[in-house]
N, CA and C atoms as a LAMMPS dump frame, in Angstrom:
ITEM: TIMESTEP
0
ITEM: NUMBER OF ATOMS
390
ITEM: BOX BOUNDS ff ff ff
-5.0000000000000000e+02 5.0000000000000000e+02
-5.0000000000000000e+02 5.0000000000000000e+02
-5.0000000000000000e+02 5.0000000000000000e+02
ITEM: ATOMS id mol type element x y z
1 1 1 N 412.098 -301.582 -352.891
2 1 2 C 411.334 -300.566 -353.626
3 1 3 C 412.039 -299.214 -353.461
4 2 1 N 412.248 -298.56 -354.565
5 2 2 C 412.946 -297.282 -354.46
6 2 3 C 411.939 -296.145 -354.569
7 3 1 N 412.179 -295.109 -353.792
8 3 2 C 411.274 -293.966 -353.759
9 3 3 C 411.882 -292.796 -354.52
10 4 1 N 411.021 -291.93 -354.959
11 4 2 C 411.444 -290.739 -355.685
12 4 3 C 412.026 -289.738 -354.687
13 5 1 N 413.305 -289.362 -354.906
14 5 2 C 413.986 -288.397 -354.032
15 5 3 C 414.626 -287.33 -354.923
16 6 1 N 413.861 -286.294 -355.321
17 6 2 C 414.407 -285.277 -356.219
18 6 3 C 415.683 -284.632 -355.663
19 7 1 N 416.689 -284.515 -356.532
20 7 2 C 418.022 -284.048 -356.121
21 7 3 C 418.04 -282.605 -355.643
22 8 1 N 417.103 -281.773 -356.14
23 8 2 C 417.177 -280.333 -355.824
24 8 3 C 416.549 -279.995 -354.468
25 9 1 N 415.933 -280.969 -353.819
26 9 2 C 415.261 -280.705 -352.547
27 9 3 C 416.157 -281.044 -351.367
28 10 1 N 415.771 -280.519 -350.191
29 10 2 C 416.415 -280.918 -348.936
30 10 3 C 415.37 -281.619 -348.076
31 11 1 N 415.838 -282.475 -347.167
32 11 2 C 414.94 -283.395 -346.472
33 11 3 C 415.2 -283.423 -344.978
34 12 1 N 414.115 -283.668 -344.211
35 12 2 C 414.246 -283.791 -342.765
36 12 3 C 414.119 -285.257 -342.363
37 13 1 N 414.557 -285.555 -341.135
38 13 2 C 414.454 -286.929 -340.623
39 13 3 C 413.004 -287.33 -340.397
40 14 1 N 412.104 -286.346 -340.325
41 14 2 C 410.689 -286.664 -340.134
42 14 3 C 409.95 -286.71 -341.478
43 15 1 N 410.708 -286.808 -342.573
44 15 2 C 410.161 -287.054 -343.922
45 15 3 C 409.405 -285.883 -344.545
46 16 1 N 409.827 -284.66 -344.207
47 16 2 C 409.344 -283.496 -344.949
48 16 3 C 410.43 -283.067 -345.93
49 17 1 N 410.006 -282.435 -347.021
50 17 2 C 410.972 -281.876 -347.981
51 17 3 C 410.823 -280.36 -348.03
52 18 1 N 411.892 -279.718 -348.483
53 18 2 C 411.932 -278.258 -348.608
54 18 3 C 412.47 -277.903 -349.989
55 19 1 N 411.777 -277.016 -350.685
56 19 2 C 412.242 -276.507 -351.98
57 19 3 C 412.34 -274.984 -351.893
58 20 1 N 413.461 -274.462 -352.338
59 20 2 C 413.656 -273.011 -352.365
60 20 3 C 412.996 -272.458 -353.624
61 21 1 N 412.118 -271.479 -353.462
62 21 2 C 411.502 -270.785 -354.601
63 21 3 C 411.606 -269.288 -354.333
64 22 1 N 412.607 -268.661 -354.909
65 22 2 C 412.834 -267.241 -354.647
66 22 3 C 413.199 -267.049 -353.188
67 23 1 N 412.479 -266.143 -352.506
68 23 2 C 412.784 -265.925 -351.088
69 23 3 C 411.809 -266.684 -350.189
70 24 1 N 411.101 -267.663 -350.768
71 24 2 C 410.186 -268.496 -349.992
72 24 3 C 410.626 -269.953 -350.061
73 25 1 N 410.129 -270.722 -349.119
74 25 2 C 410.384 -272.157 -349.092
75 25 3 C 409.048 -272.881 -349.193
76 26 1 N 409.004 -273.92 -350.014
77 26 2 C 407.82 -274.763 -350.127
78 26 3 C 408.111 -276.042 -349.346
79 27 1 N 407.137 -276.516 -348.589
80 27 2 C 407.308 -277.7 -347.746
81 27 3 C 406.208 -278.705 -348.049
82 28 1 N 406.587 -279.976 -348.073
83 28 2 C 405.618 -281.055 -348.246
84 28 3 C 406.145 -282.312 -347.582
85 29 1 N 405.447 -283.44 -347.787
86 29 2 C 405.97 -284.711 -347.278
87 29 3 C 406.532 -285.511 -348.442
88 30 1 N 407.471 -286.379 -348.133
89 30 2 C 408.188 -287.11 -349.17
90 30 3 C 407.385 -288.29 -349.724
91 31 1 N 407.878 -288.792 -350.841
92 31 2 C 407.305 -289.981 -351.463
93 31 3 C 407.37 -291.159 -350.483
94 32 1 N 408.488 -291.29 -349.77
95 32 2 C 408.64 -292.355 -348.771
96 32 3 C 407.539 -292.246 -347.718
97 33 1 N 407.307 -291.016 -347.23
98 33 2 C 406.31 -290.804 -346.177
99 33 3 C 404.909 -291.148 -346.655
100 34 1 N 404.548 -290.676 -347.855
101 34 2 C 403.185 -290.959 -348.327
102 34 3 C 403.001 -292.452 -348.558
103 35 1 N 404.081 -293.137 -348.981
104 35 2 C 404.021 -294.576 -349.216
105 35 3 C 403.823 -295.319 -347.887
106 36 1 N 404.535 -294.887 -346.847
107 36 2 C 404.397 -295.506 -345.524
108 36 3 C 403.011 -295.264 -344.947
109 37 1 N 402.473 -294.061 -345.147
110 37 2 C 401.17 -293.718 -344.59
111 37 3 C 400.021 -294.409 -345.321
112 38 1 N 400.13 -294.549 -346.629
113 38 2 C 399.008 -295.048 -347.422
114 38 3 C 398.089 -293.894 -347.796
115 39 1 N 396.846 -294.204 -348.134
116 39 2 C 395.925 -293.177 -348.629
117 39 3 C 395.635 -292.127 -347.561
118 40 1 N 395.951 -290.876 -347.888
119 40 2 C 395.73 -289.768 -346.967
120 40 3 C 394.24 -289.42 -346.955
121 41 1 N 393.68 -289.291 -345.755
122 41 2 C 392.245 -289.022 -345.643
123 41 3 C 391.932 -287.715 -344.922
124 42 1 N 392.931 -287.14 -344.239
125 42 2 C 392.669 -285.913 -343.479
126 42 3 C 393.973 -285.132 -343.328
127 43 1 N 393.834 -283.825 -343.359
128 43 2 C 395.001 -282.961 -343.257
129 43 3 C 394.633 -281.728 -342.449
130 44 1 N 395.486 -281.378 -341.503
131 44 2 C 395.292 -280.148 -340.734
132 44 3 C 396.56 -279.311 -340.907
133 45 1 N 396.415 -278.13 -341.479
134 45 2 C 397.563 -277.27 -341.758
135 45 3 C 397.442 -275.958 -340.991
136 46 1 N 398.562 -275.252 -340.812
137 46 2 C 398.505 -273.975 -340.094
138 46 3 C 397.796 -272.907 -340.914
139 47 1 N 397.467 -271.814 -340.272
140 47 2 C 396.866 -270.67 -340.96
141 47 3 C 397.965 -269.781 -341.531
142 48 1 N 397.645 -269.066 -342.6
143 48 2 C 398.573 -268.078 -343.139
144 48 3 C 398.859 -267.048 -342.052
145 49 1 N 400.118 -266.683 -341.897
146 49 2 C 400.516 -265.738 -340.865
147 49 3 C 401.078 -266.408 -339.624
148 50 1 N 400.799 -267.699 -339.468
149 50 2 C 401.335 -268.429 -338.314
150 50 3 C 402.846 -268.568 -338.462
151 51 1 N 403.561 -268.477 -337.355
152 51 2 C 405.009 -268.663 -337.37
153 51 3 C 405.31 -270.078 -336.893
154 52 1 N 406.1 -270.792 -337.676
155 52 2 C 406.466 -272.163 -337.311
156 52 3 C 407.946 -272.193 -336.931
157 53 1 N 408.294 -273.154 -336.075
158 53 2 C 409.668 -273.269 -335.586
159 53 3 C 410.264 -274.595 -336.036
160 54 1 N 411.547 -274.619 -336.366
161 54 2 C 412.164 -275.857 -336.85
162 54 3 C 412.062 -276.982 -335.83
163 55 1 N 411.655 -278.147 -336.321
164 55 2 C 411.531 -279.32 -335.459
165 55 3 C 410.23 -279.401 -334.696
166 56 1 N 409.4 -278.345 -334.801
167 56 2 C 408.116 -278.314 -334.086
168 56 3 C 406.983 -278.74 -335.022
169 57 1 N 405.918 -279.36 -334.461
170 57 2 C 404.779 -279.741 -335.304
171 57 3 C 404.084 -278.511 -335.894
172 58 1 N 403.7 -278.587 -337.171
173 58 2 C 402.929 -277.497 -337.785
174 58 3 C 401.585 -277.971 -338.304
175 59 1 N 401.313 -279.257 -338.168
176 59 2 C 400.039 -279.777 -338.653
177 59 3 C 399.935 -281.262 -338.375
178 60 1 N 398.839 -281.844 -338.871
179 60 2 C 398.57 -283.265 -338.672
180 60 3 C 398.152 -283.852 -340.008
181 61 1 N 398.638 -285.062 -340.277
182 61 2 C 398.228 -285.774 -341.485
183 61 3 C 397.72 -287.15 -341.057
184 62 1 N 396.578 -287.543 -341.612
185 62 2 C 396.013 -288.844 -341.248
186 62 3 C 395.781 -289.654 -342.504
187 63 1 N 396.041 -290.946 -342.362
188 63 2 C 395.779 -291.875 -343.463
189 63 3 C 394.862 -292.97 -342.944
190 64 1 N 394.54 -293.904 -343.816
191 64 2 C 393.716 -295.029 -343.392
192 64 3 C 394.461 -295.869 -342.352
193 65 1 N 395.798 -295.762 -342.312
194 65 2 C 396.609 -296.576 -341.409
195 65 3 C 397.048 -295.858 -340.14
196 66 1 N 397.306 -294.552 -340.223
197 66 2 C 397.954 -293.88 -339.09
198 66 3 C 397.687 -292.38 -339.099
199 67 1 N 397.933 -291.77 -337.956
200 67 2 C 397.901 -290.321 -337.834
201 67 3 C 399.295 -289.878 -337.427
202 68 1 N 399.755 -288.787 -338.002
203 68 2 C 401.121 -288.359 -337.755
204 68 3 C 401.201 -286.843 -337.717
205 69 1 N 402.046 -286.324 -336.839
206 69 2 C 402.307 -284.886 -336.851
207 69 3 C 403.197 -284.549 -338.044
208 70 1 N 403.033 -283.334 -338.546
209 70 2 C 403.927 -282.792 -339.573
210 70 3 C 404.909 -281.882 -338.849
211 71 1 N 406.2 -282.07 -339.101
212 71 2 C 407.216 -281.28 -338.402
213 71 3 C 407.888 -280.301 -339.366
214 72 1 N 408.119 -279.094 -338.876
215 72 2 C 408.716 -278.052 -339.709
216 72 3 C 410.224 -278.291 -339.864
217 73 1 N 410.699 -278.463 -341.102
218 73 2 C 412.14 -278.597 -341.298
219 73 3 C 412.867 -277.269 -341.128
220 74 1 N 412.128 -276.18 -341.287
221 74 2 C 412.694 -274.832 -341.169
222 74 3 C 411.711 -273.951 -340.411
223 75 1 N 412.22 -272.838 -339.889
224 75 2 C 411.359 -271.891 -339.209
225 75 3 C 410.979 -270.753 -340.137
226 76 1 N 409.857 -270.108 -339.815
227 76 2 C 409.45 -268.951 -340.596
228 76 3 C 407.961 -268.695 -340.482
229 77 1 N 407.506 -267.764 -341.321
230 77 2 C 406.088 -267.401 -341.332
231 77 3 C 405.394 -268.072 -342.501
232 78 1 N 404.257 -268.697 -342.223
233 78 2 C 403.465 -269.343 -343.277
234 78 3 C 402.848 -268.256 -344.153
235 79 1 N 403.174 -268.268 -345.454
236 79 2 C 402.637 -267.255 -346.365
237 79 3 C 401.564 -267.819 -347.303
238 80 1 N 401.5 -269.162 -347.404
239 80 2 C 400.445 -269.781 -348.219
240 80 3 C 400.238 -271.212 -347.753
241 81 1 N 398.997 -271.676 -347.917
242 81 2 C 398.621 -273.049 -347.583
243 81 3 C 397.941 -273.609 -348.833
244 82 1 N 398.201 -274.865 -349.137
245 82 2 C 397.625 -275.473 -350.342
246 82 3 C 396.14 -275.768 -350.127
247 83 1 N 395.291 -274.823 -350.517
248 83 2 C 393.844 -274.948 -350.339
249 83 3 C 393.216 -276.047 -351.165
250 84 1 N 393.897 -276.475 -352.239
251 84 2 C 393.355 -277.555 -353.073
252 84 3 C 393.231 -278.852 -352.277
253 85 1 N 394.026 -278.968 -351.198
254 85 2 C 394.015 -280.205 -350.416
255 85 3 C 392.844 -280.265 -349.447
256 86 1 N 392.086 -279.157 -349.3
257 86 2 C 390.925 -279.167 -348.408
258 86 3 C 389.881 -280.167 -348.895
259 87 1 N 389.622 -280.152 -350.179
260 87 2 C 388.583 -281.006 -350.751
261 87 3 C 389.07 -282.442 -350.928
262 88 1 N 390.322 -282.594 -351.357
263 88 2 C 390.859 -283.927 -351.604
264 88 3 C 392.355 -283.94 -351.315
265 89 1 N 392.778 -284.922 -350.562
266 89 2 C 394.192 -285.054 -350.205
267 89 3 C 394.948 -285.983 -351.153
268 90 1 N 394.273 -286.437 -352.206
269 90 2 C 394.855 -287.438 -353.106
270 90 3 C 396.194 -287.004 -353.706
271 91 1 N 396.354 -285.704 -353.979
272 91 2 C 397.589 -285.215 -354.6
273 91 3 C 398.818 -285.495 -353.737
274 92 1 N 398.627 -285.592 -352.412
275 92 2 C 399.768 -285.897 -351.539
276 92 3 C 400.304 -287.282 -351.882
277 93 1 N 399.411 -288.214 -352.202
278 93 2 C 399.839 -289.555 -352.579
279 93 3 C 400.354 -289.618 -354.009
280 94 1 N 399.681 -288.915 -354.924
281 94 2 C 400.026 -289.056 -356.336
282 94 3 C 401.143 -288.122 -356.789
283 95 1 N 401.272 -286.965 -356.156
284 95 2 C 402.282 -285.977 -356.568
285 95 3 C 402.828 -285.241 -355.346
286 96 1 N 403.524 -285.972 -354.436
287 96 2 C 403.952 -285.347 -353.181
288 96 3 C 404.896 -284.16 -353.388
289 97 1 N 405.632 -284.128 -354.502
290 97 2 C 406.574 -283.027 -354.752
291 97 3 C 405.984 -281.953 -355.67
292 98 1 N 404.758 -282.196 -356.153
293 98 2 C 404.12 -281.255 -357.072
294 98 3 C 402.852 -280.697 -356.464
295 99 1 N 401.706 -281.143 -356.996
296 99 2 C 400.403 -280.638 -356.552
297 99 3 C 400.117 -280.939 -355.085
298 100 1 N 400.862 -281.875 -354.49
299 100 2 C 400.636 -282.247 -353.1
300 100 3 C 401.438 -281.451 -352.089
301 101 1 N 402.046 -280.327 -352.518
302 101 2 C 402.774 -279.474 -351.547
303 101 3 C 401.825 -279.028 -350.441
304 102 1 N 402.37 -278.708 -349.264
305 102 2 C 401.531 -278.377 -348.113
306 102 3 C 401.509 -276.884 -347.803
307 103 1 N 402.673 -276.299 -347.531
308 103 2 C 402.724 -274.885 -347.148
309 103 3 C 403.91 -274.174 -347.801
310 104 1 N 403.786 -272.849 -347.89
311 104 2 C 404.899 -271.976 -348.303
312 104 3 C 405.264 -271.106 -347.115
313 105 1 N 406.564 -270.924 -346.915
314 105 2 C 407.06 -270.23 -345.73
315 105 3 C 408.046 -269.146 -346.143
316 106 1 N 407.971 -267.994 -345.471
317 106 2 C 409.025 -266.986 -345.575
318 106 3 C 409.999 -267.309 -344.457
319 107 1 N 411.197 -267.802 -344.786
320 107 2 C 412.075 -268.367 -343.765
321 107 3 C 412.666 -267.32 -342.831
322 108 1 N 412.874 -267.768 -341.59
323 108 2 C 413.5 -266.913 -340.581
324 108 3 C 415.009 -267.172 -340.537
325 109 1 N 415.464 -268.187 -341.275
326 109 2 C 416.884 -268.535 -341.251
327 109 3 C 417.183 -269.683 -340.307
328 110 1 N 416.197 -270.075 -339.49
329 110 2 C 416.395 -271.201 -338.579
330 110 3 C 416.066 -272.502 -339.299
331 111 1 N 416.948 -273.479 -339.137
332 111 2 C 416.743 -274.76 -339.802
333 111 3 C 416.896 -275.873 -338.776
334 112 1 N 416.11 -276.912 -338.942
335 112 2 C 416.199 -278.056 -338.044
336 112 3 C 417.567 -278.723 -338.183
337 113 1 N 418.049 -279.288 -337.093
338 113 2 C 419.287 -280.074 -337.147
339 113 3 C 419.081 -281.258 -338.088
340 114 1 N 420.13 -281.638 -338.772
341 114 2 C 420.083 -282.888 -339.527
342 114 3 C 419.352 -282.835 -340.859
343 115 1 N 419.194 -281.645 -341.429
344 115 2 C 418.597 -281.559 -342.768
345 115 3 C 419.564 -282.22 -343.76
346 116 1 N 419.011 -283.055 -344.657
347 116 2 C 419.834 -283.86 -345.559
348 116 3 C 419.645 -283.463 -347.013
349 117 1 N 420.671 -283.755 -347.804
350 117 2 C 420.512 -283.646 -349.255
351 117 3 C 419.862 -284.942 -349.75
352 118 1 N 419.624 -285.026 -351.045
353 118 2 C 418.898 -286.168 -351.609
354 118 3 C 419.626 -287.491 -351.35
355 119 1 N 420.93 -287.508 -351.522
356 119 2 C 421.689 -288.75 -351.328
357 119 3 C 421.604 -289.209 -349.873
358 120 1 N 421.742 -288.249 -348.956
359 120 2 C 421.648 -288.581 -347.533
360 120 3 C 420.278 -289.106 -347.168
361 121 1 N 419.247 -288.474 -347.729
362 121 2 C 417.88 -288.899 -347.412
363 121 3 C 417.571 -290.271 -348.012
364 122 1 N 418.03 -290.512 -349.232
365 122 2 C 417.8 -291.815 -349.876
366 122 3 C 418.412 -292.931 -349.029
367 123 1 N 419.62 -292.689 -348.515
368 123 2 C 420.286 -293.678 -347.662
369 123 3 C 419.511 -293.857 -346.347
370 124 1 N 419.003 -292.749 -345.807
371 124 2 C 418.223 -292.765 -344.574
372 124 3 C 416.959 -293.622 -344.756
373 125 1 N 416.287 -293.487 -345.894
374 125 2 C 415.084 -294.275 -346.183
375 125 3 C 415.453 -295.75 -346.363
376 126 1 N 416.547 -296.002 -347.057
377 126 2 C 417.01 -297.351 -347.329
378 126 3 C 417.265 -298.086 -346.012
379 127 1 N 417.875 -297.4 -345.056
380 127 2 C 418.165 -297.991 -343.751
381 127 3 C 416.874 -298.41 -343.039
382 128 1 N 415.831 -297.6 -343.166
383 128 2 C 414.584 -297.883 -342.463
384 128 3 C 413.736 -298.929 -343.179
385 129 1 N 414.04 -299.19 -344.439
386 129 2 C 413.21 -300.133 -345.213
387 129 3 C 413.546 -301.584 -344.878
388 130 1 N 414.648 -301.801 -344.195
389 130 2 C 415.064 -303.184 -343.91
390 130 3 C 414.578 -303.648 -342.551
């Protein structure tokens, strides 16, 4: 089964994606991650103004199958949180790269080790699928 890995995004080994939008970064979880987790039932995200560090947990995501920490692929200050996900987390499953985004960050310039481009991440997922 092949997962959607948009070419313009960058990816972490913990299955978060990063999209550059002006001087901010948008972060979410990948299609592979939502597929592995199954239906998302609970989400805990940081508050606006919180500073996150690369490789450190910034929240928790729970599905019917598992609970998992969310890890920051980059460091910076949280400038927005997707409030639409408070009522329903379904968008994370149906549109992980669109309406299911999690947080927006003003980056500090610090990035987690091992951030991958789309081709690298697709290969990384392929390795784990076997």
